[in-house]
MARGUSE-825405 format. One record per residue (C-alpha): residue number from 1; residue in one letter; x, y, z. Coordinates in nm, 2 decimals, padded with zeros to 4 digits. Layout:
% residues N
NUM / a / X / Y / Z
...
END
This chain:
% residues 66
1 / m / -00.02 / 00.03 / 00.00
2 / a / 00.10 / 00.36 / -00.05
3 / f / 00.16 / 00.65 / 00.18
4 / h / -00.09 / 00.89 / -00.03
5 / e / -00.36 / 00.60 / -00.07
6 / w / -00.29 / 00.63 / 00.37
7 / d / -00.25 / 00.99 / 00.42
8 / k / -00.34 / 01.19 / 00.07
9 / h / -00.30 / 01.57 / 00.16
10 / g / 00.03 / 01.43 / 00.35
11 / d / -00.06 / 01.60 / 00.73
12 / a / -00.14 / 01.23 / 00.93
13 / f / 00.20 / 01.23 / 00.92
14 / r / 00.32 / 01.55 / 00.98
15 / y / 00.11 / 01.63 / 01.20
16 / g / -00.05 / 01.54 / 01.50
17 / t / -00.37 / 01.72 / 01.52
18 / q / -00.66 / 01.86 / 01.21
19 / r / -00.67 / 02.20 / 01.19
20 / n / -00.95 / 02.22 / 01.41
21 / g / -00.81 / 02.05 / 01.73
22 / s / -00.92 / 01.62 / 01.66
23 / p / -00.63 / 01.34 / 01.66
24 / i / -00.52 / 01.26 / 01.34
25 / i / -00.62 / 00.89 / 01.31
26 / l / -00.54 / 00.62 / 00.96
27 / r / -00.57 / 00.26 / 00.94
28 / d / -00.38 / -00.03 / 00.99
29 / y / -00.21 / -00.17 / 00.78
30 / f / -00.08 / -00.41 / 00.70
31 / i / 00.38 / -00.31 / 00.62
32 / d / 00.65 / -00.57 / 00.45
33 / l / 00.94 / -00.42 / 00.67
34 / e / 01.15 / -00.74 / 00.47
35 / q / 01.06 / -00.56 / 00.19
36 / l / 01.10 / -00.19 / 00.33
37 / r / 01.42 / -00.28 / 00.43
38 / d / 01.49 / -00.43 / 00.07
39 / v / 01.33 / -00.11 / -00.08
40 / m / 01.55 / 00.13 / 00.14
41 / e / 01.88 / -00.05 / 00.10
42 / g / 01.83 / 00.00 / -00.31
43 / f / 01.78 / 00.36 / -00.27
44 / e / 02.08 / 00.40 / -00.05
45 / n / 02.24 / 00.21 / -00.37
46 / f / 02.09 / 00.48 / -00.59
47 / l / 02.20 / 00.76 / -00.43
48 / s / 02.51 / 00.64 / -00.29
49 / g / 02.60 / 00.52 / -00.69
50 / v / 02.50 / 00.95 / -00.74
51 / d / 02.76 / 01.04 / -00.45
52 / g / 02.98 / 00.89 / -00.67
53 / a / 02.89 / 01.03 / -00.98
54 / l / 02.84 / 01.38 / -00.87
55 / d / 03.21 / 01.35 / -00.69
56 / a / 03.36 / 01.23 / -01.08
57 / a / 03.18 / 01.49 / -01.21
58 / q / 03.34 / 01.79 / -01.00
59 / s / 03.70 / 01.60 / -00.92
60 / e / 03.66 / 01.58 / -01.32
61 / d / 03.59 / 02.00 / -01.31
62 / r / 03.86 / 02.04 / -01.10
63 / g / 04.10 / 01.90 / -01.32
64 / m / 04.00 / 02.11 / -01.63
65 / s / 04.05 / 02.46 / -01.44
66 / a / 04.33 / 02.37 / -01.30
END
């Protein structure tokens, strides 16, 4: 289940209450923590690759200007 389906406007994940002061109550959903871990590890690997690519590009830029 996507987070958007739980909280279409993103308010419940940021605030504990609605504008009128009443609590925001989310329904219970099953979350497959192993799958979530696998997805987050994949995302971490992606970001690590982006970081490496940006470092390489920055090093090239420095080498050209020297």
